C-alpha positions in Angstrom: -14.8 -74.6 -19.8 -14.0 -75.0 -23.5 -15.2 -78.6 -23.4 -18.7 -77.5 -22.4 -21.4 -77.3 -25.1 -22.9 -74.4 -23.1 -20.1 -72.1 -24.3 -20.8 -73.0 -27.9 -24.6 -72.4 -27.4 -23.9 -69.1 -25.7 -21.7 -67.9 -28.5 -24.3 -68.9 -31.1 -26.9 -66.8 -29.3 -24.5 -64.0 -29.0 -23.7 -64.1 -32.7 -27.3 -64.1 -33.6 -28.0 -61.0 -31.5 -24.9 -59.2 -32.8 -25.7 -60.0 -36.4 -29.2 -58.7 -36.2 -28.3 -55.6 -34.3 -25.2 -55.0 -36.4 -27.2 -55.1 -39.6 -29.7 -52.6 -38.1 -26.8 -50.3 -37.3 -25.4 -50.6 -40.9 -28.8 -49.5 -42.3 -29.3 -46.8 -39.7 -29.6 -43.2 -41.1 -28.2 -40.8 -38.6 -30.5 -37.9 -38.0 -29.0 -35.7 -35.2 -26.4 -37.4 -32.9 -24.1 -39.9 -34.5 -22.8 -41.1 -31.2 -26.2 -41.9 -29.7 -27.8 -43.1 -32.9 -24.9 -45.3 -34.2 -21.5 -45.2 -32.7 -22.5 -46.1 -29.2 -24.2 -49.2 -30.6 -21.1 -50.1 -32.7 -19.0 -49.8 -29.5 -21.4 -52.2 -27.7 -21.2 -54.7 -30.6 -17.4 -54.7 -30.6 -17.1 -54.8 -26.9 -19.4 -57.8 -26.7 -17.6 -59.6 -29.4 -14.2 -58.8 -27.9 -15.3 -60.4 -24.6 -16.8 -63.4 -26.5 -13.6 -64.0 -28.6 -11.2 -63.6 -25.7 -13.3 -65.3 -23.0 -11.7 -68.7 -23.5 -14.9 -70.6 -23.2 -15.3 -71.6 -26.9 -13.1 -73.7 -29.2 -13.9 -71.8 -32.4 -12.6 -74.6 -34.6 -15.9 -76.4 -33.8 -17.9 -73.9 -36.0 -15.7 -74.7 -39.0 -15.8 -78.4 -38.3 -19.6 -78.5 -38.3 -20.2 -75.9 -41.0 -21.8 -73.5 -38.5 -21.7 -69.9 -39.6 -22.1 -68.4 -36.2 -18.5 -67.1 -36.0 -18.3 -66.0 -39.6 -21.6 -64.1 -39.3 -20.5 -62.2 -36.2 -17.1 -61.4 -37.7 -18.6 -60.3 -41.0 -21.1 -57.8 -39.6 -18.4 -56.4 -37.2 -15.9 -55.9 -40.0 -18.6 -54.1 -42.0 -19.2 -51.8 -39.1 -15.4 -51.2 -38.8 -15.2 -50.3 -42.5 -18.3 -48.0 -42.3 -16.7 -45.6 -39.8 -14.2 -42.9 -40.9 -11.0 -43.2 -39.0 -11.3 -39.5 -37.8 -14.5 -40.4 -36.1 -13.0 -43.5 -34.5 -10.2 -41.4 -33.0 -12.6 -38.7 -31.9 -14.6 -41.0 -29.6 -12.4 -42.5 -26.9 -14.7 -45.4 -25.9 -15.3 -46.3 -29.6 -11.6 -46.2 -30.4 -10.8 -48.5 -27.5 -13.4 -51.1 -28.6 -12.5 -50.6 -32.3 -8.8 -51.2 -32.1 -9.2 -54.0 -29.5 -11.5 -55.8 -32.0 -8.9 -55.5 -34.8 -6.1 -56.7 -32.4 -8.1 -59.9 -31.6 -8.8 -60.5 -35.3 -5.1 -60.1 -36.3 -4.1 -62.3 -33.3 -6.5 -65.2 -33.7 -8.5 -64.9 -37.0 -6.0 -64.1 -39.8 -7.6 -66.9 -41.8 -10.8 -64.8 -41.9 -9.0 -61.5 -42.6 -6.8 -63.0 -45.3 -10.0 -63.7 -47.3 -10.7 -60.0 -47.7 -9.6 -58.0 -50.7 -6.1 -56.7 -50.6 -7.3 -53.1 -50.4 -9.5 -53.8 -47.4 -6.8 -55.9 -45.6 -4.2 -53.2 -46.1 -6.7 -50.5 -45.0 -7.2 -52.2 -41.7 -3.4 -52.3 -41.2 -3.0 -48.7 -42.1 -5.7 -47.7 -39.6 -3.5 -49.3 -36.9 -0.6 -47.3 -38.3 -2.6 -44.1 -37.8 -3.6 -45.3 -34.3 0.1 -45.5 -33.4 0.3 -41.7 -34.0 -2.9 -40.9 -32.1 -1.1 -40.0 -28.8 -3.6 -42.1 -26.7 -1.5 -44.6 -24.8 -4.2 -47.3 -24.8 -4.7 -47.0 -28.5 -0.9 -46.9 -29.2 -0.4 -50.0 -27.1 -3.3 -51.9 -28.8 -2.2 -50.9 -32.3 1.4 -51.8 -31.6 0.2 -55.3 -30.6 -1.8 -55.6 -33.8 1.2 -54.6 -36.0 3.4 -57.0 -34.1 0.9 -59.9 -34.8 1.1 -59.3 -38.6 4.9 -58.8 -38.6 5.4 -61.9 -36.5 3.2 -63.9 -38.7 5.1 -62.8 -41.8 8.5 -63.6 -40.2 7.5 -67.0 -38.8 5.9 -68.1 -42.1 8.5 -66.9 -44.5 9.1 -70.5 -45.7 5.7 -71.9 -45.3 4.2 -70.8 -48.6 2.2 -74.0 -49.0 -0.5 -72.8 -46.5 -3.5 -70.9 -48.0 -3.7 -68.3 -45.3 0.1 -67.6 -45.6 -0.2 -67.3 -49.4 -3.1 -64.8 -49.1 -1.5 -62.7 -46.4 1.8 -62.5 -48.3 -0.1 -61.6 -51.5 -1.8 -58.8 -49.7 1.5 -57.4 -48.3 3.2 -57.7 -51.7 0.4 -55.7 -53.3 1.8 -52.7 -51.4 5.6 -53.0 -51.2 5.9 -49.9 -48.9 3.6 -51.1 -46.2 6.2 -52.7 -43.9 8.5 -49.8 -44.3 5.7 -47.4 -43.5 4.9 -49.3 -40.3 8.5 -49.5 -39.1 9.0 -45.8 -39.9 5.9 -44.9 -37.8 7.0 -47.0 -34.9 10.6 -45.8 -34.9 9.5 -42.2 -35.3 7.1 -42.4 -32.4 9.8 -44.1 -30.3 12.4 -41.5 -30.9 10.4 -38.3 -31.3 7.3 -38.8 -29.2 7.2 -37.3 -25.7 4.9 -40.1 -24.6 6.6 -42.0 -21.8 4.8 -45.2 -22.6 7.2 -46.2 -25.4 7.7 -49.9 -24.3 4.8 -51.3 -26.5 6.5 -50.0 -29.6 9.5 -52.2 -29.0 7.6 -55.3 -29.8 6.5 -54.5 -33.4 9.9 -52.8 -34.1 11.7 -56.1 -33.6 9.3 -58.2 -35.6 9.2 -55.7 -38.4 13.0 -55.6 -38.5 13.2 -59.3 -38.8 10.3 -59.5 -41.4 11.8 -56.8 -43.5 15.5 -56.0 -42.8 15.6 -53.6 -45.7 12.9 -51.4 -44.1 15.2 -50.7 -41.1 18.1 -49.9 -43.3 16.0 -47.5 -45.3 14.7 -45.8 -42.2 18.0 -45.2 -40.4 19.6 -44.0 -43.6 16.7 -41.5 -44.2 17.0 -40.4 -40.6 20.7 -39.8 -40.9 20.2 -37.7 -44.0 18.3 -35.2 -41.9 21.1 -34.8 -39.4 24.4 -32.9 -39.2 27.6 -34.9 -40.0 28.6 -35.2 -36.4 25.1 -36.6 -35.5 25.3 -39.0 -38.5 28.5 -40.5 -37.1 27.0 -41.0 -33.7 23.8 -42.5 -35.1 25.8 -45.0 -37.2 27.6 -46.1 -34.0 24.3 -46.5 -32.1 22.7 -48.5 -35.0 25.8 -50.8 -35.0 25.4 -51.4 -31.3 21.7 -52.0 -31.6 22.2 -54.6 -34.4 25.1 -56.4 -32.6 23.9 -59.7 -31.4 20.6 -59.4 -33.1 19.2 -62.9 -33.6 16.6 -64.1 -36.0 14.3 -65.1 -33.2 11.1 -63.8 -31.5 11.5 -65.9 -28.4 10.5 -64.0 -25.3 14.1 -63.9 -23.9 15.3 -62.3 -27.1 12.4 -59.9 -27.2 13.2 -58.8 -23.7 16.9 -58.4 -24.4 16.2 -56.3 -27.6 13.8 -54.1 -25.6 16.6 -53.3 -23.2 18.9 -52.4 -26.1 16.3 -50.4 -27.9 15.5 -48.4 -24.7 19.2 -47.6 -24.4 19.3 -46.7 -28.1 16.4 -44.3 -27.7 18.0 -42.6 -24.7 21.4 -42.2 -26.4 20.0 -41.1 -29.8 17.6 -38.5 -28.3 20.6 -36.9 -26.6 22.1 -35.8 -29.9 19.3 -36.1 -32.4 18.0 -32.9 -34.0 14.4 -33.3 -32.7 
């Protein structure tokens, strides 16, 4: 249980092992086989930390309260490992990509305070990696990356008027440093929803709603750009479908509204694909 000191002790030992092993991997010079010599170890580090962070046996606020660096050390070395691997390599190894994007999803879900302390270029690079993951075609990666994007968009939407909090200030500053980032994320999600043949499109509906609420202009820009690529007749039909999609749209991310929007977006996808020039 979270109230047990054993969970804290277990995580401290886990952190110590991951930090030592992770630093070894960072210094490792690959001789022959990059998977066996490095990437398999990176996968193990991230898998272990993913289980530790989502195991619900530690109240991580304890480490900050008592100035214990166990959590920070584990996150630091894992982030360094993330940044040390080219994205093409991540996507090339299925087991690595699953652990890699799952780790980022947990960070954006529970540890934005840590991520917000990164430089803007690094913070945005992690977001852009998830944007690339959406386009990977692997259903597990797409679902995980969609969740990560939803976490950041939801955070921005829910904290629009809470600029007195340090984490909020830092995250907003990162996003403002690249004014196109939210538009790019929404464009990728919508394009995948409409043009991809992957049947597992439901995960994409979550970040689409939160992105639309966090940046209404991004959706306007997207559907106008999409309409510009279509014939006049299709433009008229698309305008009607967009109007129907936006009718009744609430500034809310409550579960009931998310579910209702998912149903409308599913119908929108079906109707638009029937006349869109794909």
